[in-house]
N, C-alpha and C positions, 0 to 999 in steps of 0.2 A: 504495502499500499504505501501512494504516495501523501505528505501530509503538508499542503502550503501553510506558511502563517505572514500574514501582510500585518504590519503596527500598526500601519499610519494607512490604510484604504480613502479612497476619493469614487466621488462622482466625476468623471472627464465630459465635461460640456464643451461635445465642441461645435464650434461656430463657421457655415464657410460662408462669409460674406463676399458679393459680385464686385466690389472693391474697399480698402483697408487705409484708415487715416487718423493720423492719431491726430486728438483732441477737438473731433466730429463727431456727431452720431453715425454709425454705421449700423449697417441692419444685412442681418444672414435671411439669405432665402431656404438655407438649409441647417438645420443644428442634430445633433444627436447626445444621450446621458447614456454614460455606458460606466456599470459598475467594475471597477480599476483598480490599483494598484498591484506591487510588481505580481506579490505571490497568485494573486485576486487573479491575474492576469494568466499564471500558469497554470490554476488550474481552468482557468478556460477554452489555453490551449490544448491541455492533456486531454478534455474533453471530446476538442473537436480529432481527437485523434483515436478516438474510443478508449481512454484511458481512463479508469477510476480517479480522484481523489478527495480526500478532506479538505474543506477549506475553513481554515482556521483563519479569525481578525475579532477586532474590538471594534464594535461601532457602536450610534447613537442617532438617538434624531430623527428626523424626518427623512433627512440624507442617507443613516444608515438603514429606517425603515425601508429606501428602493434597493439601497445592494443586497437584503437580503432574500428581498422577495427578487429580485430581476436574478438572483446566482439560485435561488432556488429553482428556475426554470431551467436551468441548464444540466442536460444531463452527463451522468454518471459525475454528478457534484454534491458532495456530504456535506452541508453549511451547517459550524460550528461559530456563533458569533455571540463573542461578551459582551454584554451590555456594557457599556459606559454611559456616563451623565451628560459628557460633552454634546457638542455634534460633530457628524464627521463630516470631513474637508471637499469642497467643490473643486477641481482642478477646473480652467479654464484653456481651453488647444484651438487658436485661432488659426486658418487653413485657408489662408488667402497667398497664392505664388509661393510663397515660404511658410514654415513652421515657426510660431508665435504661442509659448507658454505661458499660464501666471498659474505656479501650483501655491497653492495654501499649507501654512505649517505643519495644521493640524491639530487635536485636543490632547491632552497630556493625558499619560494613563495613569491614573493613582496606583499604591501600593496592592490593593485590595485587585482592583483588575488583572495589575502585573500576578500575582499568588493563583489569582484564575486561568489565566492563561496557560502557567506554569503546571495547572495539575491536570490538563487537558492532555501534556506530555506522558500519561499514565496509560495511556491509548497504544504508544508506539511500543511495535514489538520489533521482536527482531530481523532482521535484515530491510524496515520498513526505511523510505527518506525523506526525512524531513528538511522542508528550503522554507529556508526563511529570506526572506525578499523585499527589496525595498530597503531604501534611508529611513534613518530610526529617529526618533522624536530624541530631543536630549536628555541627558538620564537612564536612557532602557540599555547602558551596556553592561549593567552587570543584568539584566533579565536575558541577555543573549548568552553571557557565557553560563547562565542558572538551566536554560533551557541545552546548553548542548551539554553540559553534564548530566542531565538526564536522560538526555536521548544516548551519548555516550555509555552510560552505564547501562542503557537496555538494551544494547548492543544495536543502536539503530543507524544510519548514515544520515549526516549530516551534512547540506550544503548550504553555503554563506552565499547570498546577493548582496549585500550590506556594504557600501561605497561608502560611511562615515564610520563602520567601525577604526577605531585605532589598531597599528599592528600587532600589538601588545595583547590587544584584547582577543583578537582575529586568531593567532598563533595557540590561543592557551581554552580556546575553543575547537582547537583536534578535529578541522571538518575533512569527512570524508571529498569532500569538493570547496571550490569555491571561484565563482565564475565574476572576477573584474574585465571591465572593458581595459583599454588602452592606458587612457587619463588616468583612471582607478587605479591603476600597477603602478606607474609612476609615481601617485600618492601615497599609496604603501609603503612606499621603498624610498620615497624622499626624494624622487631622479627621475629628470627632462631626459634620460639616454633611452634611444630607437630599443625596439624591441630585441633585437638580436644581443643586443651589451646587455639587457635587462637580465636574461634568461638566467646566466650564472647565479646574481645577485636572489634569484626570485626560488631558485634550488634553494641557495645556502640559508636564507635567509625565510624563508616560505617549507619548502617540504624537506629539509634536514629538520627543523623546526616543528614539526608535527600536522602540515595540511597537507592530505595524502592526494591528494593532484589541485592542478589548476585548469583550468577553461578562460580561456582570454578571448575575448570576442573585439575582433579588428573589423569592422564595419564591412566595407565592401571588399576589404581581401581577407575575409571570413573568419577562420580561427586559429587559435593555437593550443597545442594541448602540454602538460608538462606533470609528469609524475618521477616516481622515484627511479622507475626502470624504462620510461617512455617518450619519447617526444615526436609528434605531432603536428604537421602543417594540414589546415584544410580546406581546400578552395574552390568557391563556387558560380556561379555567373552570377555576373555586376549585375545587377539592375536600376532602374533607375526610382530611383524612390518618392512615394504618393505618401506614405507615411513614418515614419522610425520609431514611434512610439514602444511598439510593443517589440521590436528586433530582439532586443536581448534576451529576453524574455520565452520568446519563442524559442529559441534558441534552446535557452535551459531548458526549456521543458522535453523538447522532442528527446535531448540527450538522456534527460533524465528518465524520461518514459520509457525509451526499448533501454534503456539499461535494467529498470525496472521489471520488465519483461522477457529478458534472459539474452537481451542481445549483447555483442562483442562490441569491446570499446570502441573500434572502430567503426563497426555498423551506425551505433549510436553517435558517433559525434558526425559521420556524414548527414545522419540526417537534421540534425541541431543544425548544423549550419545550411543545411537545405531550407528548414524551415524558417531559420530567421531570414533566409533571401526573399521565399515568399510573401514575410509580413509586411516587408517595404512595398511589397509593390498593394497591397489591399488596406482599402480605410480601417482597419484592427484588426484584426487574427485572418490568418490564412486557412483554406479549405485544405483536409486531409487529401486531395486528388492534387490539388494545386504544389501541397509540401513532395507529395512523389512523381511529380514530372517533376522537379527541380533535384530529388534526388538522384537522379539521372546523369545530370551532367556536376555531382560534386567529387572533386577527388580528396584522395588523403596520400601524403608521401609523410 
């Protein structure tokens, strides 16, 4: 089973104006409201791939109700809401010629809320994947490390895509996999060097200190995978991007999803890049057929 955790979920409010100008009234002829947040994106993409997951998130207010009701309609997603007193955030996504996003900070999580989230980890069984994805609110580093301790003690596989988690906390979690993009990896390692020069440091600062594997998303250049014994470069076709919001989440979803179904690492990585490539051409998330079509064009070396 795959359990996704989104600590700061949102309603993504997409606006598609015919024109857009700062300082004046702009009108959008097309709008979309989507239950989102990186872990939620992972669960939604897993559903498209016919892979079940449990989707865990704290939510409250009218926006929290929308999140719950939207996700209950998604096949193969079991919703686990932890109720909060505040109102879940709304992120504004303006789509006109290029992408403009206005993301809210999100509500703080009380100690009681954190304890109830941690309590849900009792359901994790040996071999389960627990995916914590998305930037976390201030003060939640300890919660991440406590979840990690619980998951590891129960022989689960912890996957982290948390860009603002400090390096020392990251390695203390001893994750099965982390999925930074290039900018995030540079931030973890406090270096602006290119990838090939960063890989030895990634090995010494991350792999040798307890991170089992790293999947680095490289945008149009595909991805790079590094573990103690393996190093792969995965490339796919270059797509003209329509929407890049959930591309990294889609890549992670397909890779972990296929691993959970028994695929070997190379197959899982190829599906990950195929899914990420397909995602940039979709308004939000790609279909399984789109992923399968691109998979045939992905190479790994």
